[in-house]
C-alpha positions, 0 to 999 in steps of 0.5 A: 110724760106719764099723766101723774108726772105731768100733773106734778110738774104742773103743780110745782109750776103753779106753786112757783108762779104763785110764790113770784106773784106774792113776793112781787106784790109784797115788795111793790107794796113796801116800796110804794109805802116808803115816806117821801123823805126816806124815798128821796134819801135812798134814791139820792144813795142809789144815784151816788152808787150809780155814778161811779159804775157809769164812769167805769162802764162808760156807755155812749147810749144809756137806756133807763125806765121812767119811774113807776109805782115807787121805783127809783127816779133816775131822771136827774142822774140821766140828765146830768150824764147827758150834760157831762160830755157831748155825743151821749145819748139816752133812751127809754124802752117802749112797749109797741105791742104785747109779747114782742121785743120792746124798742128804745126811743131817744129821750132828753129832758125836752123830749115830747112825751105820750103815755103807754097803755099803763100810763107811763110816759114814753117818748112820743116820736122820737127815733129808735136807738140801740143802748149799750147799757140799760138801767132796769128797775127791780121789784125783787132781786136775789144773790144770783143777779135774778129779778122780778119785773111785772110778769110781762117778760119784756126785758127778757124777750127783748134781750133774747131777740138782740144779737148783742144784748146791752149790759144790764144794770139792776136798780132797786131799794134794798127792800127788794132783796129776797133769798131767791126769786125761783128764776125761770129758764127764760129769765135773764140775770143782771150784769150788775145791781145797785141799791142804796147800799151801793154796788151789791152784785156784779156778775163775773161769769155768764151763767150756763 
């Protein structure tokens, strides 16, 4: 690649990364600023939107993330889902090392918890399981089902390493919606997205 062309590509890549960082930061700040009563109201609406989707998709092993930095809190939903039928399993993703795929550890409301390097509660000694559906918090999302996480690429890396990736349901507040997150080649689009407005995205075909 000629030097000038290489510099243009590098400058474009830097602009995209700066855009994504700024957009992520803005939406996290807005989410963390939600008043407690409004947060609770919106969270209940999100759970109400997830319940019929879970009934339709009927997973046997459901993974979700412990709420972090004002993300939707799905613990009550998952606890009720576990109690509603025998044989169901829930899990939480766990980062074991930087730049490696995550593992999923079994979780119940009684599971002893420890904390990861970010201070997020994770199952301390639970066995690993393989979910067939994962509820993924979204800092930002767009109409094509792409998301911004925290920039570590953990879900993208984890799904890429799996022979059969689980179905993915993005979960977010409407304030996370954007025209585009300017997705990158490694980004894994969501199969579904649920906000307080209900099911707002469903992927009907696999992007090429």
